[in-house]
C-alpha positions as CSV (number, residue, x, y, z in Angstrom):
1,M,-25.7,15.3,-10.3
2,D,-27.3,13.0,-7.7
3,M,-25.7,9.6,-8.0
4,S,-26.9,8.2,-4.7
5,S,-29.2,5.6,-6.3
6,S,-26.7,4.4,-8.9
7,V,-24.6,1.3,-8.6
8,G,-21.3,3.0,-7.8
9,P,-22.3,4.6,-4.5
10,Q,-24.3,1.6,-3.5
11,Y,-21.3,-0.7,-4.0
12,Q,-19.1,1.8,-2.1
13,E,-21.5,1.8,0.8
14,A,-22.1,-2.0,0.8
15,T,-18.4,-2.9,0.9
16,K,-17.3,-0.4,3.5
17,Y,-15.5,-1.7,6.6
18,V,-17.4,-0.2,9.5
19,R,-16.5,-0.6,13.1
20,G,-19.0,-2.9,14.7
21,R,-19.9,-4.6,11.4
22,P,-18.3,-8.1,11.0
23,V,-15.5,-8.2,8.5
24,P,-15.8,-11.2,6.1
25,Q,-13.4,-13.9,6.9
26,A,-11.5,-16.0,4.3
27,P,-12.2,-19.7,4.3
28,G,-8.5,-20.6,4.6
29,W,-5.5,-20.9,2.2
30,A,-6.6,-24.4,1.1
31,A,-9.5,-22.7,-0.7
32,A,-7.2,-20.2,-2.6
33,P,-7.2,-20.4,-6.4
34,P,-3.9,-20.9,-8.2
35,P,-1.7,-17.7,-8.0
36,Y,-0.6,-18.0,-11.6
37,K,-2.5,-18.5,-14.8
38,S,-1.0,-21.0,-17.3
39,Y,-1.6,-21.7,-20.9
40,E,-0.8,-25.0,-22.6
41,D,-1.1,-23.8,-26.2
42,Y,1.1,-20.8,-26.8
43,L,1.7,-20.1,-30.5
44,E,5.2,-19.0,-29.7
45,Y,7.2,-18.8,-26.5
46,V,9.8,-16.0,-26.0
47,E,12.3,-16.2,-23.2
48,L,13.2,-12.7,-22.1
49,P,16.6,-11.4,-21.2
50,E,17.4,-11.0,-17.5
51,P,16.3,-7.6,-16.2
52,V,18.8,-5.1,-14.7
53,R,18.3,-5.0,-11.0
54,D,20.6,-2.2,-9.8
55,G,22.1,1.1,-10.9
56,G,20.3,3.5,-13.1
57,R,18.8,6.9,-12.4
58,S,17.4,8.3,-9.1
59,I,13.8,7.5,-8.3
60,W,13.3,11.2,-7.4
61,E,14.4,12.3,-10.9
62,L,12.0,9.8,-12.5
63,I,9.1,11.0,-10.3
64,N,9.8,14.5,-11.4
65,E,10.0,13.7,-15.1
66,R,7.1,11.2,-15.4
67,R,4.5,12.5,-17.8
68,S,1.7,10.9,-19.8
69,E,2.9,10.9,-23.4
70,R,0.7,10.1,-26.4
71,D,2.8,11.2,-29.3
72,Y,5.0,8.2,-30.3
73,T,7.4,7.9,-33.2
74,G,6.4,4.3,-34.0
75,E,10.0,3.1,-33.6
76,A,10.6,-0.3,-32.1
77,L,11.6,-1.1,-28.5
78,S,14.4,-3.6,-27.9
79,V,13.6,-6.9,-26.4
80,E,15.8,-5.8,-23.4
81,E,13.6,-2.8,-22.9
82,L,10.4,-4.8,-23.0
83,S,11.9,-7.3,-20.5
84,Q,12.8,-4.5,-18.2
85,L,9.3,-3.0,-18.3
86,L,7.6,-6.3,-17.6
87,W,9.9,-7.2,-14.7
88,A,9.7,-3.7,-13.2
89,S,5.9,-3.8,-13.2
90,A,4.9,-7.4,-12.6
91,G,8.1,-9.4,-12.2
92,L,9.3,-11.5,-9.3
93,T,11.6,-9.8,-6.8
94,G,11.9,-12.2,-3.9
95,E,10.2,-14.6,-1.5
96,L,8.8,-14.3,2.0
97,E,7.6,-17.4,3.9
98,K,7.1,-19.3,0.6
99,T,5.1,-16.4,-0.9
100,E,6.7,-15.2,-4.1
101,L,6.8,-11.4,-4.1
102,R,6.6,-9.1,-7.1
103,A,7.7,-5.6,-8.1
104,V,4.5,-3.9,-6.9
105,G,2.3,-4.3,-3.8
106,S,-0.9,-6.3,-3.9
107,A,-3.7,-6.8,-1.4
108,G,-2.9,-9.9,0.6
109,A,-0.1,-10.6,-1.8
110,L,-2.7,-12.2,-4.1
111,Y,-1.7,-10.5,-7.3
112,P,-5.0,-11.0,-9.2
113,N,-4.0,-9.0,-12.3
114,E,-2.5,-11.0,-15.1
115,T,-0.3,-9.1,-17.6
116,Y,-0.9,-9.2,-21.3
117,T,1.2,-7.3,-23.9
118,I,0.1,-6.3,-27.3
119,V,3.4,-6.2,-29.2
120,Q,3.2,-3.6,-32.0
121,A,6.9,-2.9,-32.6
122,V,9.5,-4.8,-30.6
123,D,12.8,-5.9,-32.3
124,G,12.9,-9.7,-32.6
125,I,9.3,-10.3,-31.4
126,S,6.4,-10.9,-33.8
127,R,3.4,-8.6,-33.6
128,G,0.6,-10.2,-31.6
129,V,-1.1,-10.7,-28.2
130,Y,1.1,-12.2,-25.5
131,H,0.7,-13.4,-21.9
132,Y,3.4,-12.7,-19.5
133,D,4.6,-15.8,-17.7
134,V,5.8,-14.3,-14.5
135,R,7.6,-17.3,-13.0
136,E,9.6,-17.9,-16.2
137,H,10.0,-14.2,-17.1
138,A,8.8,-15.1,-20.6
139,L,6.1,-14.2,-23.1
140,G,3.7,-16.7,-24.6
141,M,1.9,-15.7,-27.8
142,L,-1.9,-16.0,-27.7
143,A,-2.7,-14.5,-31.1
144,D,-0.5,-13.5,-34.1
145,G,-0.9,-10.3,-36.1
146,D,-1.3,-6.6,-35.9
147,Y,-4.0,-5.6,-33.3
148,S,-3.1,-1.9,-33.1
149,E,-6.1,-0.6,-34.9
150,P,-8.8,-2.8,-33.2
151,L,-7.2,-2.2,-29.8
152,A,-7.3,1.6,-30.3
153,Q,-10.9,1.4,-31.4
154,A,-11.8,-0.7,-28.4
155,C,-10.3,2.1,-26.3
156,L,-12.9,4.5,-27.4
157,G,-11.1,5.3,-30.7
158,Q,-7.9,6.6,-29.1
159,T,-6.0,6.3,-32.4
160,W,-2.7,7.7,-30.9
161,M,-2.3,4.2,-29.4
162,E,-1.6,2.7,-32.8
163,A,1.9,4.3,-32.8
164,A,2.8,2.8,-29.4
165,S,5.5,0.1,-29.5
166,A,3.7,-2.1,-26.9
167,V,0.4,-1.8,-25.0
168,F,0.2,-3.5,-21.6
169,V,-3.2,-4.9,-20.6
170,W,-4.2,-6.1,-17.2
171,G,-6.9,-8.7,-16.6
172,A,-7.9,-9.5,-13.1
173,V,-8.8,-13.1,-12.1
174,V,-11.6,-12.2,-9.7
175,A,-11.6,-15.4,-7.7
176,R,-7.9,-15.0,-6.9
177,C,-8.9,-12.0,-4.7
178,A,-12.5,-12.7,-3.9
179,W,-11.9,-16.0,-2.1
180,K,-10.4,-13.9,0.7
181,Y,-12.1,-10.5,0.4
182,Q,-15.5,-11.4,-1.0
183,N,-17.3,-8.4,-2.6
184,R,-14.7,-5.9,-1.4
185,A,-12.2,-7.7,-3.7
186,Y,-13.4,-5.6,-6.6
187,R,-11.9,-2.5,-4.9
188,Y,-8.5,-4.3,-4.7
189,L,-8.5,-5.5,-8.3
190,Y,-8.4,-1.8,-9.4
191,L,-6.1,-0.6,-6.7
192,D,-3.7,-3.3,-7.6
193,A,-4.0,-2.4,-11.3
194,G,-3.2,1.2,-10.4
195,H,0.0,0.1,-8.7
196,L,1.0,-1.7,-11.9
197,G,0.4,1.2,-14.2
198,A,2.2,3.7,-11.9
199,Q,5.3,1.6,-11.6
200,L,5.3,0.8,-15.3
201,Q,5.3,4.6,-16.1
202,L,8.3,5.1,-13.8
203,A,10.1,2.2,-15.5
204,A,9.4,3.7,-18.9
205,A,10.7,7.1,-17.7
206,A,13.9,5.3,-16.5
207,L,14.3,4.0,-20.1
208,A,13.6,7.4,-21.6
209,L,10.4,6.0,-23.1
210,G,7.0,7.7,-23.2
211,S,3.9,6.1,-21.6
212,C,0.3,6.7,-20.9
213,N,-2.2,4.9,-18.7
214,I,-5.6,4.2,-20.1
215,G,-8.9,3.7,-18.2
216,A,-11.4,4.5,-21.0
217,F,-12.2,1.3,-23.0
218,F,-15.1,-0.9,-24.0
219,D,-14.6,-3.7,-21.5
220,D,-15.9,-6.6,-23.5
221,E,-14.1,-5.6,-26.7
222,V,-10.7,-5.5,-25.0
223,A,-11.5,-8.7,-23.2
224,D,-12.3,-10.3,-26.6
225,L,-9.0,-9.2,-28.1
226,I,-7.1,-10.9,-25.2
227,G,-9.4,-13.9,-25.2
228,L,-11.0,-13.4,-21.8
229,D,-14.6,-14.0,-20.8
230,G,-14.9,-10.6,-19.1
231,Q,-16.5,-12.1,-16.0
232,T,-14.2,-14.5,-14.3
233,E,-11.3,-12.4,-15.6
234,V,-12.0,-8.7,-16.1
235,I,-10.0,-6.0,-17.8
236,T,-8.9,-3.4,-15.3
237,Y,-6.3,-1.1,-16.9
238,L,-4.0,-0.5,-19.9
239,T,-0.7,1.3,-20.5
240,A,0.7,2.3,-23.8
241,V,4.5,2.6,-24.2
242,G,6.5,4.0,-27.1
243,R,9.4,6.1,-28.2
244,V,8.9,9.9,-28.1
């Protein structure tokens, strides 16, 4: 198949860093958008338990055991497990020269991907769509109700997702990365999302939970479920987690 005239290869070529070609320069930190997204109208606010930060199983065991699992029992996660998964993928882990660092790497430490969680079965937390408040390690409800079926349909009819306990959805705030990297930023949005999904899968394995990363979805339909415009903030990746 000849794809040379399609948008993918054209974008790849146009955003290459080539020796001798000027690399776009950022306008300066004063122009940087806010590093965190905030909502003033959460329907509910759930403060999560402190995550465990030491002990546990060997990283080598987890790498060896990690698999994509799609057959879930439908049983609920504990709030402690959900807390651990959120922190291990997107939580704060330290600070360097006034930059707050997180559990995964990010191009320029810009962290454009916001984390949303579709809670389908978590003890003590109502079903609904939530935004992860990174700085407070808390969840804010954006929409109440059971979204398991419309989310699965928005993911090209992958009905196995309906039995997951929680589905993590990442939406990238484009300007948070583009102010520095211009058009090349779109590469980094998806690379960063991949880091999040990979680390979430290792965290799920550490908790003896099943998980599966999802890249097949109707972009606008998933964005609508989360309440995003799909342009200034775009859906990049999803991961389903459940008991197996």
